C-alpha positions as CSV (number, residue, x, y, z in Angstrom):
1,M,0.0,0.0,0.0
2,A,1.4,3.3,-1.0
3,F,0.6,6.3,1.1
4,K,-0.4,9.5,-0.6
5,K,-0.7,12.8,1.3
6,L,-4.4,13.8,1.7
7,R,-5.0,17.2,0.1
8,G,-7.0,19.5,2.1
9,V,-5.8,18.1,5.4
10,N,-3.6,20.8,7.0
11,I,-1.0,18.3,8.5
12,P,2.4,17.5,7.0
13,A,2.6,14.2,5.0
14,K,4.9,12.5,7.5
15,K,2.4,13.2,10.4
16,Q,-0.5,11.9,8.3
17,L,1.5,8.7,7.6
18,L,2.2,8.3,11.3
19,I,-1.5,8.6,12.2
20,R,-2.5,6.3,9.4
21,A,0.1,3.6,10.5
22,I,-1.1,3.8,14.1
23,C,-4.7,3.4,13.1
24,L,-3.9,0.5,10.7
25,N,-2.2,-1.3,13.6
26,Y,-5.1,-0.7,16.0
27,D,-5.0,-4.2,17.4
28,D,-1.4,-3.9,18.3
29,R,-1.6,-0.5,19.9
30,P,-1.8,0.1,23.7
31,K,-5.3,0.4,25.2
32,W,-5.0,4.2,25.7
33,E,-4.2,4.7,22.0
34,Q,-7.1,2.3,21.0
35,K,-9.4,4.4,23.2
36,K,-8.1,7.6,21.5
37,I,-9.0,6.2,18.1
38,E,-12.4,5.1,19.2
39,R,-13.1,8.5,20.9
40,L,-12.0,10.5,17.8
41,C,-14.2,8.3,15.6
42,D,-17.2,8.9,17.9
43,M,-16.5,12.7,18.1
44,C,-15.8,13.2,14.4
45,G,-18.0,10.6,12.9
46,G,-21.2,11.0,15.0
47,G,-23.7,8.7,13.4
48,Y,-21.1,7.5,11.0
49,S,-18.5,6.6,13.6
50,A,-18.5,2.9,12.6
51,A,-17.8,3.8,9.0
52,L,-15.0,6.2,10.0
53,F,-13.5,3.5,12.3
54,E,-13.4,1.1,9.4
55,A,-11.9,3.8,7.1
56,M,-9.2,4.5,9.5
57,T,-8.3,1.0,10.8
58,T,-8.6,-1.1,7.6
59,E,-7.3,-0.8,4.0
60,K,-10.8,-0.8,2.5
61,S,-11.4,2.0,0.1
62,I,-13.8,4.9,0.8
63,P,-16.2,3.8,-2.0
64,Q,-16.4,0.3,-0.5
65,I,-17.1,1.7,3.0
66,S,-19.6,4.2,1.7
67,M,-21.6,1.5,0.0
68,Q,-21.4,-0.8,3.0
69,Y,-22.6,1.8,5.5
70,F,-24.9,3.8,3.1
71,V,-23.1,7.1,3.6
72,S,-21.9,9.4,0.9
73,E,-18.2,9.4,0.0
74,T,-18.1,13.2,0.5
75,V,-19.3,12.8,4.1
76,L,-16.6,10.1,4.7
77,Y,-13.9,12.3,3.3
78,D,-15.0,15.2,5.5
79,I,-15.1,13.2,8.7
80,R,-11.8,11.6,7.9
81,K,-10.3,15.1,7.5
82,K,-11.7,16.1,10.9
83,F,-10.2,12.9,12.4
84,Y,-6.7,13.7,11.2
85,E,-7.0,17.3,12.4
86,R,-8.4,16.5,15.8
87,W,-5.7,13.8,16.3
88,T,-3.0,16.5,16.4
89,K,-4.9,18.5,19.0
90,E,-5.2,15.8,21.5
């Protein structure tokens, strides 16, 4: 999997990569970090927190997740952006 900087997210590419790697290794992370991921998904995702959690902790594509959870891709992109930006503030 190649990582590509997310345009529109005001975080340096290396920081985005770190956040992404931490989330993809959710099961191997300490409990406090797992709780942080869950909390941010709840805060940023609201009613779509399960979809956001899947987007952040798996390698499934946004279109796949949007069809599975019946949420628009635009909404997923927006809440994913919030997730990244909130991560750096906590």
